[in-house]
KETOR-147533 format. One record per residue (C-alpha): x, y, z; residue number from 1. Coordinates in Angstrom, 3 decimals. Each point is the difference from the previous one (the first is absolute). Last residue first. Layout:
BEGIN
((X; Y; Z); NUM),
...
This chain:
BEGIN
((-95.893; 128.161; -23.563); 296),
((-2.233; -0.083; -2.781); 295),
((1.337; 1.518; -2.943); 294),
((0.004; 3.214; -2.257); 293),
((2.329; 1.383; -2.268); 292),
((0.180; -3.219; -1.571); 291),
((-3.601; 0.347; -1.716); 290),
((-1.819; -3.048; -0.141); 289),
((0.563; -2.587; -2.655); 288),
((-2.623; -0.265; -2.892); 287),
((-1.704; -3.156; -0.797); 286),
((-2.538; -0.284; 2.815); 285),
((-0.610; 3.969; -0.462); 284),
((-2.284; -0.226; -3.278); 283),
((-2.961; -1.256; 1.209); 282),
((-0.473; 2.694; 2.668); 281),
((-0.146; 2.658; -2.901); 280),
((-3.224; -1.476; -1.339); 279),
((-1.805; 2.019; 3.207); 278),
((0.681; 2.954; -2.298); 277),
((-3.333; 1.096; -1.694); 276),
((-2.172; -2.094; 2.722); 275),
((1.345; 1.988; 2.685); 274),
((0.845; -2.255; 2.993); 273),
((-2.345; -0.759; 2.703); 272),
((1.586; 0.062; 3.401); 271),
((-0.528; -1.624; 3.371); 270),
((2.199; 0.937; 3.228); 269),
((-1.802; -1.104; 2.869); 268),
((-1.071; 0.853; 3.467); 267),
((-3.700; -1.840; 0.043); 266),
((-1.708; 2.748; 2.091); 265),
((-1.176; 2.087; -3.109); 264),
((0.204; 3.342; 0.357); 263),
((3.136; 1.189; -1.261); 262),
((4.114; 0.299; 0.473); 261),
((2.795; 0.932; -2.051); 260),
((3.040; 1.746; 0.528); 259),
((3.215; -0.604; -3.122); 258),
((3.266; 1.864; 0.523); 257),
((1.333; 0.400; -3.105); 256),
((4.038; 0.493; -0.940); 255),
((1.256; 0.664; -3.615); 254),
((3.402; -0.419; -1.287); 253),
((1.061; 2.952; -2.230); 252),
((2.281; -0.439; -2.590); 251),
((-2.671; -0.822; -2.662); 250),
((-3.388; 1.643; 1.209); 249),
((-1.945; -2.477; 2.267); 248),
((-3.478; -0.890; -1.400); 247),
((-3.158; -0.753; 2.008); 246),
((-2.520; -2.140; -1.901); 245),
((-2.500; 0.531; 1.756); 244),
((-2.754; 0.066; 1.393); 243),
((-3.692; -1.092; -1.316); 242),
((-2.591; 1.927; 2.095); 241),
((-0.757; 0.770; 3.621); 240),
((1.084; 2.178; 2.978); 239),
((3.498; 0.114; -1.483); 238),
((2.052; 2.900; 1.761); 237),
((3.041; 1.014; -1.455); 236),
((2.879; 1.263; 2.214); 235),
((3.205; 2.404; -1.064); 234),
((2.926; -0.258; 2.238); 233),
((2.708; -0.179; -2.861); 232),
((-1.819; 0.890; -3.189); 231),
((-3.189; -1.575; -1.859); 230),
((-1.078; 1.032; -3.531); 229),
((-3.206; -0.985; -0.288); 228),
((-3.030; -1.343; -2.166); 227),
((-2.929; -0.742; 2.489); 226),
((-3.434; 0.060; -1.264); 225),
((-3.177; -1.545; 1.903); 224),
((-3.255; -0.824; -0.978); 223),
((-1.804; -3.128; 2.008); 222),
((-0.353; -3.052; -1.215); 221),
((3.370; -0.135; -1.170); 220),
((1.892; 2.816; -1.022); 219),
((3.517; 1.008; 0.071); 218),
((2.997; 0.360; 1.887); 217),
((3.673; 0.807; -1.073); 216),
((2.964; 1.014; 1.721); 215),
((2.858; 0.866; -1.291); 214),
((4.002; 0.505; 1.293); 213),
((2.742; 2.775; 0.828); 212),
((3.323; 0.705; 0.595); 211),
((1.689; 2.899; 1.701); 210),
((3.635; 0.547; -0.987); 209),
((2.199; -0.895; 2.540); 208),
((3.514; -0.592; -1.619); 207),
((-0.470; -3.349; -0.677); 206),
((-4.041; 0.282; -0.793); 205),
((-2.399; 0.106; 3.110); 204),
((-2.067; -2.759; 1.435); 203),
((-4.020; 0.177; 0.087); 202),
((-2.044; -0.136; 2.938); 201),
((-3.335; -0.912; -0.887); 200),
((-3.497; -0.135; 2.465); 199),
((-2.715; -1.639; -1.861); 198),
((-3.040; -0.517; 2.107); 197),
((-2.793; -2.535; -0.303); 196),
((-3.598; -0.864; 1.109); 195),
((-0.684; -3.219; -0.382); 194),
((-3.204; -2.315; -0.718); 193),
((1.254; -3.237; -0.680); 192),
((-0.670; -2.204; -3.685); 191),
((-0.134; -3.347; -0.740); 190),
((-0.338; -1.655; 4.008); 189),
((-0.669; -3.769; -0.198); 188),
((-2.914; -1.740; 1.762); 187),
((-0.270; -3.927; 1.217); 186),
((-3.102; -1.449; -0.814); 185),
((1.738; -3.129; -2.297); 184),
((-1.374; 1.528; -3.450); 183),
((1.660; 3.430; 0.906); 182),
((-1.664; 3.132; 1.053); 181),
((1.785; 3.237; -1.065); 180),
((0.333; 2.709; 1.637); 179),
((0.601; 4.248; -1.248); 178),
((0.272; 3.140; 2.272); 177),
((0.758; 2.847; -2.316); 176),
((2.477; 2.437; -0.665); 175),
((3.393; -2.459; -0.209); 174),
((1.088; 1.000; -3.285); 173),
((2.888; -0.631; -2.565); 172),
((2.360; 1.208; -2.544); 171),
((2.195; -2.500; -1.214); 170),
((2.470; 1.176; 1.452); 169),
((0.312; 1.576; 3.564); 168),
((4.008; 0.468; -1.337); 167),
((1.405; 0.956; -3.232); 166),
((3.977; -0.006; -0.345); 165),
((2.192; 2.655; -0.921); 164),
((1.316; 1.251; 3.131); 163),
((-0.426; -3.385; 2.481); 162),
((-3.034; -0.243; 1.694); 161),
((-0.282; -0.546; 3.647); 160),
((-3.260; -0.508; 1.877); 159),
((-0.722; -0.156; 3.730); 158),
((-2.812; -1.502; 1.636); 157),
((-3.326; 0.475; 1.950); 156),
((-3.118; -1.464; 1.146); 155),
((-2.327; 0.714; 2.847); 154),
((-3.138; -1.171; 0.815); 153),
((0.328; -1.336; 3.128); 152),
((3.511; -0.923; 0.179); 151),
((2.032; -2.701; 2.032); 150),
((0.157; -1.880; -3.329); 149),
((3.627; 1.185; -1.244); 148),
((0.733; -1.944; -2.700); 147),
((-2.627; -1.540; -1.264); 146),
((-2.069; 3.418; -0.400); 145),
((3.035; 2.046; -0.969); 144),
((1.207; 2.667; 2.541); 143),
((4.033; -0.970; -0.965); 142),
((-0.553; -1.182; -3.449); 141),
((2.778; 1.886; -1.205); 140),
((-0.413; 0.030; -3.960); 139),
((2.582; -0.161; -2.499); 138),
((-0.630; 0.983; -2.980); 137),
((0.749; -1.622; -3.784); 136),
((-2.641; 1.251; -2.844); 135),
((3.440; 0.346; -2.610); 134),
((1.035; -2.926; 0.174); 133),
((-2.428; -2.203; 2.149); 132),
((-3.370; 0.310; 2.820); 131),
((0.388; 0.058; 3.680); 130),
((3.155; -0.663; 2.320); 129),
((-1.164; -0.681; 3.182); 128),
((1.867; 1.218; 3.378); 127),
((-1.084; -1.381; 3.484); 126),
((0.022; 2.724; 2.568); 125),
((1.158; -2.197; 3.761); 124),
((3.779; 0.989; -0.794); 123),
((-1.461; 3.860; 0.183); 122),
((-0.259; -1.060; 3.833); 121),
((-3.721; -0.141; 1.184); 120),
((-1.868; 1.955; 2.943); 119),
((-3.608; -0.507; 1.375); 118),
((-2.326; 1.947; 2.123); 117),
((-2.640; -2.035; 0.859); 116),
((-3.758; 0.136; -2.368); 115),
((-3.257; 1.818; 0.983); 114),
((-2.422; -1.061; -2.940); 113),
((-2.287; 2.141; -2.542); 112),
((2.764; 1.669; -1.634); 111),
((-0.021; 2.948; -2.148); 110),
((3.373; 0.013; -1.935); 109),
((3.680; 0.938; 0.709); 108),
((3.518; 0.810; -1.583); 107),
((2.393; 2.434; 2.139); 106),
((2.865; 0.432; -1.951); 105),
((3.242; 1.285; 1.723); 104),
((2.738; 2.505; -1.370); 103),
((3.267; 0.784; 2.306); 102),
((1.819; 1.533; 3.004); 101),
((2.825; -0.898; 1.643); 100),
((-1.424; -1.258; 3.883); 99),
((-3.483; -0.775; -1.932); 98),
((-2.984; -0.098; 2.001); 97),
((-3.397; -1.320; -0.521); 96),
((-2.842; -0.033; 2.502); 95),
((-2.869; -2.399; -0.245); 94),
((-3.547; 0.473; 1.252); 93),
((-2.706; -2.462; -0.051); 92),
((-3.645; -0.553; -1.212); 91),
((0.826; -2.292; -3.166); 90),
((2.880; -1.859; 0.508); 89),
((4.024; 0.847; -1.050); 88),
((1.589; -2.365; -2.167); 87),
((4.098; 0.798; 0.131); 86),
((2.167; -0.132; -3.174); 85),
((3.738; -1.335; -0.606); 84),
((0.788; 1.839; -3.549); 83),
((0.547; -2.035; -3.538); 82),
((2.953; 0.687; -2.155); 81),
((2.477; 2.624; -1.070); 80),
((-2.677; 1.641; -2.580); 79),
((-2.308; 2.042; 2.503); 78),
((3.158; 1.671; 1.925); 77),
((2.694; -0.537; 2.545); 76),
((-1.915; -2.543; 1.565); 75),
((-1.737; -0.584; 3.324); 74),
((0.415; -1.673; 3.095); 73),
((-3.165; 0.708; 1.525); 72),
((0.328; -0.766; 3.916); 71),
((-2.826; -0.961; 2.264); 70),
((-1.349; 1.735; 3.241); 69),
((-3.011; -1.649; 1.783); 68),
((-1.906; 2.526; 2.516); 67),
((-2.903; -0.154; -1.319); 66),
((1.641; 1.059; -3.939); 65),
((3.397; 1.139; -0.304); 64),
((1.564; -0.309; -3.378); 63),
((4.188; 1.097; -0.164); 62),
((1.437; 1.042; -3.568); 61),
((2.040; -0.270; -2.538); 60),
((1.155; 1.610; -3.319); 59),
((-1.854; 0.253; -3.192); 58),
((-3.362; -1.740; -1.283); 57),
((-0.149; -1.635; 3.436); 56),
((-3.496; -1.644; 1.171); 55),
((-2.632; 0.340; 1.942); 54),
((-3.128; -2.328; -0.436); 53),
((-3.574; 1.407; 0.819); 52),
((-3.404; -0.974; 1.267); 51),
((-2.840; 2.529; -0.264); 50),
((-2.622; 1.143; 2.429); 49),
((1.838; 2.391; 1.796); 48),
((3.635; -0.434; -0.990); 47),
((1.651; 2.600; 1.779); 46),
((3.465; 0.638; -1.271); 45),
((2.204; 2.333; 2.133); 44),
((3.333; 1.448; -1.120); 43),
((3.369; 0.322; 1.751); 42),
((3.025; 1.792; -1.658); 41),
((3.621; -1.027; 1.495); 40),
((1.505; 1.109; -3.892); 39),
((-3.155; 1.060; -1.944); 38),
((-2.666; -1.853; -0.792); 37),
((-1.760; -0.125; -3.236); 36),
((-3.313; -2.580; 0.049); 35),
((-2.011; -1.360; -2.702); 34),
((-3.716; -0.248; 0.592); 33),
((-1.793; -2.570; -2.215); 32),
((-3.673; -1.299; 0.689); 31),
((-2.667; -2.218; -1.715); 30),
((-3.605; -0.681; 1.015); 29),
((-2.417; 2.338; -0.630); 28),
((0.059; 2.233; -3.199); 27),
((0.751; 3.673; -0.398); 26),
((3.634; 0.102; -0.385); 25),
((0.225; 2.753; 2.331); 24),
((-2.450; -1.446; 2.823); 23),
((1.574; -3.520; -0.703); 22),
((3.153; 1.285; 0.919); 21),
((2.783; 0.674; -2.264); 20),
((2.406; 2.151; 2.418); 19),
((3.909; 0.292; -1.937); 18),
((2.325; 2.400; 1.475); 17),
((-1.431; -0.761; 3.727); 16),
((2.394; 1.473; 2.686); 15),
((-1.857; 3.648; -0.171); 14),
((-2.652; -0.393; -2.608); 13),
((1.094; -0.752; -3.962); 12),
((-2.893; -1.059; -2.075); 11),
((1.285; 1.586; -3.491); 10),
((3.525; -0.752; 0.920); 9),
((0.602; -2.239; -2.817); 8),
((-3.158; 0.339; -2.201); 7),
((-2.973; -2.494; 0.681); 6),
((-1.715; -1.227; -3.529); 5),
((-3.505; -1.148; 0.979); 4),
((-0.589; 3.725; 0.572); 3),
((0.653; 0.856; -3.641); 2),
((-3.003; -2.519; -1.156); 1),
């Protein structure tokens, strides 16, 4: 499973410091490309059959598509809060320019329909606290279903896990499409089929010491086994299986960017919890959330 753990710098080519295409991942739908731009530099993304969102990891930029330009007022780093973003449709070309330089994520998914080039400010992004106690994490739902609904199939969120906390817990999966027909004849999604990318950044220690986290993925119906130390800039691919927990080393806050997409025309994130771990949810009601996190 070594190809499912992509180390920082393994796919660097030109301005693309990370280039996880469906061809690289060995799947069909999900893409993550990360730009490193020097001051005054411009890079062009041709979307082809995929739709994309572009957001800042560090710094600010301008995104120009079809004669329209939007400013992406970024952030100092991924721990400083959400970023502005733009949505770029399939069969389009977008130029990304940074006057001062920076790092920018282009998250993508195979798309069936043509949409409009759009901009959303950081203030648009809802912040959600999930879990409680040492399982508390903050989710920035910028590209979640139900938040930004002008995507064809792309789902993307950011997660902040404070040092010492557990995230993506309980372990869960979304590798088969399951629907249930209710007595009234309506249909409810019980599980989606989604490929997923985890891109990690780890906050350094007080004197710049490099940090780390741990990522687990285990077999569901198909065999998979990942027990990986992840460091700043590493990426883990989840084609199937129970994924989580992800654990942040004490003293080192952990960020990950999730990119998900699949074949279902119903764009939704429906998960099944691991049967050995689902019970932990019942304990959260009586616990406070981690005071290091908030929703504003």
